C-alpha positions in Angstrom: 26.0 -12.6 -21.1 24.3 -14.9 -18.5 20.5 -15.0 -18.1 20.4 -12.9 -14.9 22.6 -10.3 -16.5 20.5 -10.2 -19.6 17.3 -9.7 -17.5 19.0 -6.9 -15.6 20.0 -5.1 -18.8 16.5 -5.6 -20.2 14.9 -4.1 -17.1 17.3 -1.2 -17.1 16.6 -0.5 -20.8 12.9 -0.7 -20.2 13.2 1.7 -17.2 15.3 4.1 -19.3 12.7 4.0 -22.1 9.8 4.6 -19.6 11.7 7.4 -17.9 11.7 5.6 -14.5 14.8 4.6 -12.6 15.2 0.8 -12.2 14.2 -0.3 -8.7 16.3 -2.3 -6.3 15.3 -4.7 -3.5 16.9 -4.2 0.0 17.2 -7.6 1.5 18.1 -8.6 5.1 19.8 -11.9 5.8 19.6 -14.0 8.9 22.5 -14.6 11.2 23.0 -16.2 14.6 24.2 -13.1 16.4 22.0 -10.0 15.5 19.1 -9.7 18.0 15.6 -9.8 16.6 14.8 -6.6 18.4 17.7 -4.8 16.7 16.5 -5.9 13.2 12.9 -4.8 14.1 14.3 -1.4 15.3 16.3 -0.7 12.1 13.4 -1.7 9.9 11.3 1.0 11.7 14.1 3.6 11.9 15.5 3.4 8.3 12.5 2.0 6.4 9.6 3.7 8.2 7.8 0.4 8.8 5.3 0.2 11.6 6.2 -2.0 14.6 3.8 -4.7 13.3 5.2 -4.7 9.7 8.8 -4.5 11.0 8.2 -7.5 13.3 6.6 -9.5 10.4 9.6 -8.8 8.1 12.1 -9.7 10.9 10.2 -13.0 11.4 10.4 -13.7 7.7 14.2 -13.1 7.9 14.4 -15.4 10.9 12.3 -18.2 9.4 13.4 -18.1 5.7 16.9 -16.7 6.0 16.1 -13.6 4.0 13.5 -10.9 4.0 12.5 -7.9 1.8 12.8 -4.5 3.6 11.7 -2.4 0.6 12.2 -1.6 -3.0 13.8 1.7 -4.0 15.7 3.5 -6.8 19.4 2.5 -6.6 20.8 5.5 -4.8 18.2 5.2 -2.1 18.6 1.5 -1.8 22.4 1.9 -1.4 21.8 4.7 1.2 19.5 2.5 3.3 21.8 -0.5 3.0 24.7 1.7 4.2 22.7 3.2 7.1 21.7 -0.3 8.4 25.2 -1.7 8.1 26.8 1.3 9.7 24.3 1.1 12.6 24.9 -2.7 13.0 28.6 -3.0 12.4 30.0 -1.9 15.7 28.0 -4.7 17.4 26.4 -7.2 15.0 27.3 -8.9 11.7 23.9 -8.0 10.1 24.1 -8.5 6.3 22.0 -6.4 4.0 22.2 -6.7 0.3 20.6 -5.1 -2.7 19.5 -6.6 -6.0 17.6 -5.5 -9.0 13.8 -5.7 -8.6 
């Protein structure tokens, strides 16, 4: 097993022992086509961020190429990822991924 896989398994085992579900990061990735206003809007709509926080996350995505929208249990992270992608897909190639926290 590779090191990242080992770390993921260890985190899941620790979470299982503690009675808490493992947490997952929801990450937005920069692209050249999705408008900044759209990214800010979905961060407010689906993640409940204030306009100021949503703008700050969007600027992090723009400057660094990736930004953290939030950390959630797996099912909620997958739901939020799907909501954003479904909202964006008809118009923009916005990419949102999840990874273990």
